[in-house]
C-alpha positions in Angstrom: 0.0 0.0 -0.2 1.3 3.4 -1.2 0.1 7.0 -1.5 1.0 10.4 -2.7 -0.4 13.9 -3.0 -0.9 15.5 -6.4 -1.1 19.1 -4.4 -2.6 20.3 -1.2 -4.0 23.9 -0.5 -6.5 26.3 -1.1 -5.7 26.2 -5.0 -6.5 22.5 -5.3 -6.3 19.2 -3.4 -5.8 15.5 -4.6 -4.5 12.4 -3.0 -3.7 9.0 -4.8 -3.8 5.7 -2.7 -2.9 2.5 -4.1 -3.3 -1.1 -2.9 -2.8 -4.2 -5.0 -4.8 -3.6 -8.4 -6.9 -0.6 -7.0 -5.8 3.0 -7.3 -8.1 5.7 -6.0 -8.0 9.5 -6.0 -9.4 11.3 -2.9 -10.5 14.6 -4.2 -9.8 16.6 -7.1 -9.7 20.4 -6.8 -7.7 20.7 -10.3 -9.0 21.0 -13.8 -9.1 17.5 -15.4 -6.1 18.3 -17.8 -4.0 19.6 -15.0 -4.9 16.5 -12.8 -3.7 14.2 -15.5 -0.5 16.1 -15.8 0.2 15.7 -12.2 -0.8 11.9 -12.4 2.1 11.6 -15.0 4.4 13.3 -12.6 3.6 10.6 -9.9 4.2 8.0 -12.7 0.6 7.2 -13.2 -1.6 7.0 -16.5 -5.5 7.7 -16.4 -6.1 4.1 -16.8 -4.4 3.4 -13.7 -7.3 5.0 -11.8 -10.0 2.9 -10.4 -12.5 5.8 -9.3 -12.7 8.9 -7.1 -13.8 9.5 -3.6 -14.8 12.8 -2.4 -14.7 14.6 1.0 -17.0 17.5 0.4 -17.9 19.9 -2.5 -15.6 23.0 -1.8 -14.0 24.0 -5.1 -10.3 23.0 -3.9 -11.4 19.5 -3.6 -14.6 18.9 -5.7 -14.2 21.1 -8.8 -12.4 18.8 -10.8 -14.2 15.6 -9.8 -16.8 15.1 -12.4 -14.9 16.6 -15.3 -12.1 14.1 -14.6 -14.8 11.4 -14.2 -16.4 12.1 -17.4 -12.9 12.3 -19.2 -11.7 9.1 -17.9 -14.9 7.2 -17.4 -14.6 6.6 -13.5 -16.9 6.0 -10.9 -17.2 8.5 -8.0 -18.1 7.7 -4.3 -19.6 10.8 -2.2 -22.4 11.5 0.3 -25.8 12.4 -0.7 -25.1 16.1 0.8 -22.1 16.4 -1.2 -23.6 15.4 -4.5 -26.7 17.8 -4.0 -24.1 20.7 -3.2 -22.1 19.7 -6.2 -25.2 19.8 -8.4 -25.9 23.3 -7.3 -22.2 24.5 -8.1 -20.8 26.0 -11.3 -19.2 22.9 -12.5 -22.4 20.8 -11.7 -22.7 16.9 -11.9 -22.3 14.9 -15.1 -25.3 12.2 -14.5 -23.8 10.0 -17.0 -21.0 9.4 -14.7 -21.2 6.3 -12.4 -22.4 7.9 -9.1 -22.1 5.9 -5.8 -23.8 7.3 -2.7 -22.1 6.5 0.6 -23.2 6.4 4.1 -21.0 8.8 6.2 -20.9 6.2 9.0 -20.5 2.9 7.0 -17.3 1.3 5.3 -17.2 0.3 1.8 -14.9 -1.6 -0.4 -13.3 -0.6 -3.8 -11.2 -3.5 -5.2 -8.4 -4.1 -2.7 -9.2 -0.9 -0.7 -11.5 -0.6 2.3 -12.8 2.9 2.8 -14.3 4.2 6.3 -15.9 7.7 6.0 -16.0 9.6 9.3 -18.0 12.9 9.7 -16.1 16.2 10.5 -17.4 19.7 11.5 -16.8 21.7 8.5 -19.0 24.4 6.6 -20.2 22.1 3.9 -23.4 20.2 3.0 -22.2 16.5 4.4 -18.5 16.5 4.8 -16.6 13.5 5.5 -12.8 12.4 5.7 -11.4 9.1 5.1 -9.3 5.9 6.6 -8.3 3.8 3.9 -6.9 0.3 4.4 -5.7 -2.8 2.5 -6.7 -4.9 5.7 -3.2 -4.8 7.1 -2.3 -1.1 7.0 -4.3 2.0 7.5 -4.1 5.7 6.1 -6.0 8.4 7.9 -6.9 11.6 6.1 -8.2 14.7 7.7 -7.7 17.9 5.8 -11.0 20.0 6.4 -12.3 20.3 10.0 -12.8 23.2 12.5 -12.1 21.3 15.5 -11.5 17.7 16.6 -14.0 15.4 17.9 -13.8 12.0 19.9 -15.3 10.3 16.6 -12.4 11.9 14.5 -9.8 10.5 17.2 -11.1 7.3 17.3 -11.1 6.9 13.5 -7.5 8.2 13.5 -6.0 6.1 16.1 -3.6 3.3 15.4 -3.1 4.5 11.8 0.2 3.7 10.0 0.0 7.1 8.2 -1.6 10.4 8.7 -2.3 13.3 6.3 -3.2 16.0 8.9 -4.6 19.5 8.2 -2.2 22.3 9.5 -4.2 25.2 7.9 -3.0 28.1 9.9 -0.9 29.5 12.6 -3.2 31.3 14.9 -0.9 34.3 15.4 -0.1 34.8 11.7 -3.9 34.7 10.8 -4.7 37.3 13.7 -2.1 39.6 12.2 -2.5 38.8 8.6 -4.4 40.6 5.6 -7.7 38.6 5.4 -10.7 40.5 6.2 -12.2 39.8 9.7 -15.1 37.9 8.5 -12.8 35.4 6.7 -10.7 35.3 9.7 -13.6 34.4 11.9 -14.7 31.7 9.4 -11.4 30.0 9.2 -11.0 29.8 13.0 -14.5 28.9 13.7 -15.5 25.4 14.7 -16.8 24.8 11.0 -13.4 26.1 9.5 -10.0 24.6 9.5 -7.4 23.4 12.0 -4.6 25.3 13.2 -1.1 24.0 14.0 -1.4 23.8 17.6 -5.0 22.3 17.4 -3.6 19.7 14.9 -0.8 18.9 17.4 -2.9 18.4 20.2 -5.2 16.1 18.2 -2.1 14.3 17.3 -0.9 13.9 20.8 -4.3 12.3 21.8 -4.1 9.5 19.1 -2.6 6.1 19.4 0.5 6.8 17.4 2.3 3.3 18.2 2.2 2.2 14.4 3.0 5.5 12.8 5.5 5.5 9.9 4.5 8.7 8.2 3.1 11.9 9.3 2.1 14.8 6.6 1.1 18.1 7.4 -1.5 19.1 4.7 -3.5 22.1 3.3 -0.8 24.9 4.7 -2.2 28.3 3.9 0.4 30.0 2.0 -0.4 33.5 3.7 -1.2 32.3 7.4 1.3 29.4 8.0 4.9 28.2 7.1 6.1 24.7 6.7 8.6 25.2 9.6 5.8 26.3 11.9 3.7 23.3 11.0 6.7 20.6 11.2 7.7 22.4 14.6 3.9 21.9 16.1 3.6 18.2 14.9 7.1 17.1 15.8 6.4 18.6 19.4 3.4 16.4 19.8 5.4 13.4 18.7 8.5 14.2 20.4 10.5 13.6 17.4 12.8 16.0 15.1 10.8 18.4 12.6 12.7 16.6 9.6 10.5 13.6 10.4 7.3 15.4 9.3 6.8 15.9 5.9 4.7 18.9 4.4 2.4 18.6 1.5 3.0 21.5 -1.0 0.5 23.4 -3.5 2.6 22.8 -6.5 4.2 19.5 -5.5 2.1 17.8 -3.0 4.6 15.1 -1.8 6.1 11.8 -3.4 5.1 8.4 -2.8 5.1 7.0 0.7 5.1 3.3 1.3 3.3 1.6 3.9 4.9 -2.1 3.1 
């Protein structure tokens, strides 16, 4: 089992997870053509993909989902609320695509991967995040939530790898150039996690199996890789160099869980 990011941030997100003969893309916030180019950079062709799973409808996660699915003939798994919200968006939904509605509390299988959704507090219609497993190893993904919950922590405990939101540094957001209303939305219980909250969440997890920790969805205005690394490393008692940071342009390279 392995995983890679094609890009992470407010301008677009996509994560690829592979196990056996199954290769899933988690979210696609890039135009279809750009997503295919980024797949090639990761050594993948469009035919390698088995389908897309979607966390929520916001443009940096959902805008490219149906254009890519239509172009490549891929199925899409998402909640009813996310589908309804995407139908109302500018990009819309292609009903000729294969659409699989998921229960936000029930695991489902896609080939060699088991996908466990879990609910998160975020300002979207029916947002979820995911834990993906090949039966032996588990990857937890949490990139858009305003706060942690016992359900989130239960879902992410005992994972072999974590992709964890470190959207902003609270002092940088407070002093930064954003309008006050936007600052309030980001810092709200339905917004995003800051470095300290992500570190506190990490500190409450069972991390005994962790091989990889990725700081993701960093704001280019209100955070720095150094601050995110330092916060997560402090929670784990490791050196900052052990923490990977996902970038907007490059994401991060393949990480193996074997």
